[in-house]
C-alpha positions as CSV (number, residue, x, y, z in Angstrom):
1,M,54.4,81.5,109.3
2,D,56.6,82.9,112.2
3,V,55.3,82.3,115.7
4,V,52.9,84.9,116.9
5,R,52.2,85.0,120.6
6,V,48.6,85.7,121.7
7,L,47.6,86.2,125.3
8,V,43.9,85.7,126.0
9,C,42.9,87.7,129.1
10,H,39.4,86.5,129.8
11,S,37.4,85.3,132.9
12,H,36.0,82.3,131.1
13,P,37.6,81.9,127.6
14,E,35.7,79.6,125.3
15,P,37.6,76.4,124.5
16,T,36.5,76.7,120.9
17,L,38.1,80.2,120.7
18,L,41.4,78.9,122.1
19,L,41.4,75.9,119.8
20,E,40.7,78.1,116.7
21,L,43.5,80.5,117.6
22,E,45.9,77.5,118.0
23,R,44.7,76.2,114.6
24,E,45.7,79.5,113.1
25,G,49.2,78.8,114.3
26,Y,49.3,81.2,117.2
27,D,51.2,80.5,120.4
28,V,48.2,80.9,122.8
29,T,48.4,81.5,126.6
30,T,45.6,82.5,128.9
31,V,45.3,84.5,132.1
32,E,42.4,85.5,134.2
33,C,41.7,89.2,134.1
34,G,43.1,91.1,137.0
35,G,45.6,94.0,136.9
36,E,48.6,92.5,138.6
37,A,48.2,89.0,137.1
38,V,47.9,90.4,133.5
39,S,50.9,92.7,133.9
40,E,53.1,89.8,135.3
41,R,51.9,87.5,132.5
42,V,52.6,90.1,129.8
43,S,56.1,90.5,131.2
44,E,56.7,86.8,131.1
45,A,55.0,85.8,127.8
46,K,55.9,89.0,125.9
47,P,52.8,88.5,123.6
48,D,52.5,90.2,120.2
49,L,48.7,90.6,120.8
50,V,46.4,90.6,123.8
51,L,42.8,89.5,123.4
52,L,41.2,91.4,126.3
53,E,37.8,90.9,127.9
54,L,36.7,94.4,128.8
55,S,33.8,93.6,131.1
56,I,35.2,91.6,134.0
57,P,32.6,90.0,136.3
58,G,32.8,91.5,139.7
59,Q,35.2,94.2,138.7
60,R,33.5,97.4,137.6
61,H,36.6,99.0,136.0
62,G,38.9,96.0,135.9
63,G,39.1,95.7,132.1
64,W,39.8,99.4,131.7
65,K,42.6,99.2,134.3
66,V,44.2,96.3,132.5
67,L,44.0,98.2,129.2
68,A,45.7,101.2,130.7
69,A,48.4,99.0,132.3
70,L,49.1,97.3,128.9
71,R,49.7,100.7,127.2
72,E,52.4,101.5,129.8
73,T,54.5,98.4,129.4
74,P,58.0,98.9,127.9
75,H,57.0,97.1,124.6
76,P,53.2,97.4,124.4
77,P,51.5,94.5,122.6
78,A,48.6,95.1,120.2
79,V,45.3,94.9,122.0
80,V,42.0,93.6,120.7
81,V,39.1,94.2,123.1
82,L,36.1,91.9,123.5
83,T,33.1,93.7,125.0
84,S,29.4,93.3,125.5
85,L,29.1,97.0,126.0
86,G,27.0,98.0,123.0
87,R,27.1,101.8,123.4
88,L,29.2,103.7,120.8
89,D,30.7,105.8,123.6
90,D,32.2,102.7,125.3
91,R,33.7,101.5,122.0
92,V,35.2,104.9,121.2
93,R,36.5,105.1,124.8
94,A,38.3,101.8,124.4
95,L,39.9,102.9,121.2
96,N,41.0,106.2,122.7
97,A,42.4,104.3,125.7
98,G,44.8,102.3,123.4
99,A,42.8,99.4,122.0
100,D,43.8,98.5,118.4
101,D,40.3,97.1,117.7
102,V,37.1,96.5,119.5
103,I,34.8,93.5,118.9
104,L,31.3,93.5,120.1
105,Q,30.1,90.3,121.8
106,P,28.5,87.9,121.0
107,C,30.6,87.6,117.8
108,D,31.5,85.0,115.2
109,L,34.9,83.2,115.6
110,V,35.6,83.9,111.9
111,E,35.3,87.6,112.6
112,V,37.6,87.4,115.6
113,K,40.3,85.7,113.6
114,A,40.0,88.1,110.7
115,R,40.2,91.1,113.0
116,I,43.3,89.7,114.8
117,R,45.0,89.1,111.4
118,A,44.2,92.7,110.4
119,V,45.6,94.1,113.6
120,L,48.8,92.1,113.3
121,R,49.3,93.3,109.8
122,R,49.1,96.9,111.0
123,T,51.2,96.5,114.2
124,R,54.0,94.0,113.4
125,P,57.0,95.9,111.9
126,R,58.3,95.0,108.4
127,L,61.9,94.6,107.5
128,A,61.9,97.9,105.5
129,E,60.9,99.8,108.6
130,L,63.6,98.1,110.6
131,A,66.2,99.4,108.1
132,L,68.6,96.4,107.9
133,T,71.4,97.1,105.5
134,I,74.2,94.7,104.6
135,D,77.3,96.1,103.0
136,D,79.1,93.0,101.7
137,Q,82.1,95.0,100.3
138,R,82.9,96.4,103.7
139,K,81.5,93.4,105.6
140,Q,79.3,95.8,107.7
141,V,75.7,95.5,108.9
142,W,73.7,98.6,109.7
143,I,70.4,98.9,111.6
144,G,69.2,102.3,110.6
145,E,72.2,104.6,111.2
146,R,73.8,102.2,113.7
147,C,76.7,100.1,112.5
148,V,76.7,96.7,114.2
149,T,79.9,94.9,115.0
150,L,79.6,91.2,114.1
151,S,81.9,88.2,114.3
152,P,82.6,86.4,110.9
153,K,80.1,83.7,111.8
154,E,77.4,86.2,112.8
155,Y,78.0,88.1,109.6
156,S,77.8,84.9,107.5
157,L,74.5,84.0,109.3
158,V,72.8,87.3,108.6
159,S,74.1,87.2,105.0
160,L,72.7,83.7,104.5
161,L,69.2,84.7,105.8
162,A,69.3,87.9,103.7
163,S,70.2,85.9,100.6
164,S,66.6,84.8,100.4
165,P,64.3,86.9,102.6
166,G,61.3,84.9,103.7
167,R,62.8,81.5,103.0
168,V,63.0,79.3,106.1
169,F,66.5,78.0,106.9
170,S,66.8,74.9,109.1
171,S,69.5,74.5,111.7
172,D,71.1,71.9,109.3
173,N,71.0,74.5,106.5
174,I,72.8,77.0,108.7
175,V,75.5,74.4,109.8
176,E,76.2,73.4,106.2
177,A,76.6,77.1,105.1
178,L,78.6,78.4,108.1
179,W,81.0,75.5,108.8
180,S,83.4,73.8,106.4
181,K,83.3,70.1,106.1
182,P,84.0,67.9,107.9
183,S,82.5,69.7,110.9
184,Y,81.5,68.8,114.4
185,A,79.0,71.6,114.5
186,T,75.4,70.8,115.4
187,G,72.0,72.4,115.3
188,Q,72.7,73.7,118.8
189,D,75.7,75.7,117.4
190,A,73.3,77.2,114.8
191,Q,70.8,78.1,117.5
192,K,73.6,79.7,119.5
193,Y,74.6,82.0,116.7
194,V,71.0,83.0,116.0
195,Y,70.8,83.9,119.7
196,L,74.1,85.9,119.5
197,L,73.0,87.7,116.3
198,R,69.6,88.6,117.8
199,R,71.3,90.2,120.8
200,K,73.2,92.6,118.5
201,I,70.6,93.5,115.9
202,E,67.2,93.2,117.5
203,R,65.6,96.0,119.4
204,D,64.4,93.4,121.9
205,P,66.0,90.0,121.4
206,T,63.1,88.3,123.3
207,R,60.7,89.7,120.8
208,P,62.6,89.3,117.5
209,E,61.4,91.4,114.6
210,I,64.2,90.7,112.1
211,I,65.2,87.1,112.6
212,L,61.9,85.2,113.0
213,T,61.5,81.6,114.4
214,V,59.3,79.3,112.3
215,R,58.4,76.7,114.9
216,G,59.5,73.2,114.0
217,F,61.3,74.3,110.8
218,G,64.0,77.0,111.5
219,Y,64.5,80.7,111.0
220,R,63.8,83.3,108.3
221,L,64.4,87.0,107.7
222,A,61.4,89.2,108.1
223,L,59.9,90.4,104.8
């Protein structure tokens, strides 16, 4: 599974919740609720999903302000709201304000994890939507209607990943495929070309949607 970044915005997050999210394979960070702190943390962490406590102790409208701020970020993350507000009007208001899902507390951790997975399935783009096309005859790569100029190594790298979408290629696999033997190339060289390629084909290289990192193993092309 590629690394999914989850930011938990909660005044007192349960240790069991954080542990369960990490066991799911998510890269979890936490921040105490508060408009400026959350905005700064989102800018730094660039999460795929924010788990947001809506009712912040001592802040009557704090959670609502955070939700509004999240919707105005350049690359808005998905937002799952945790709330103890049982009224239907409040849940509908949260959805209308930009939440992707609302979970009423107290809740079961199994439900929280299932809802997060469902939201990520809906919100994370798929390769077909990103419109990556490789024209091997002309040695051209297209993102939608935009032709991307690549170096021979960058082209070889994207072709390698596209040869088996979904397969994880380690840095050693990439070195063996891109450099002739004998070679002094290392895993750092492979990582360098992944970085360069992402700068050219990703909408936001810091939040890759096409070339995904599989932590501890390597890289794969999004399905």
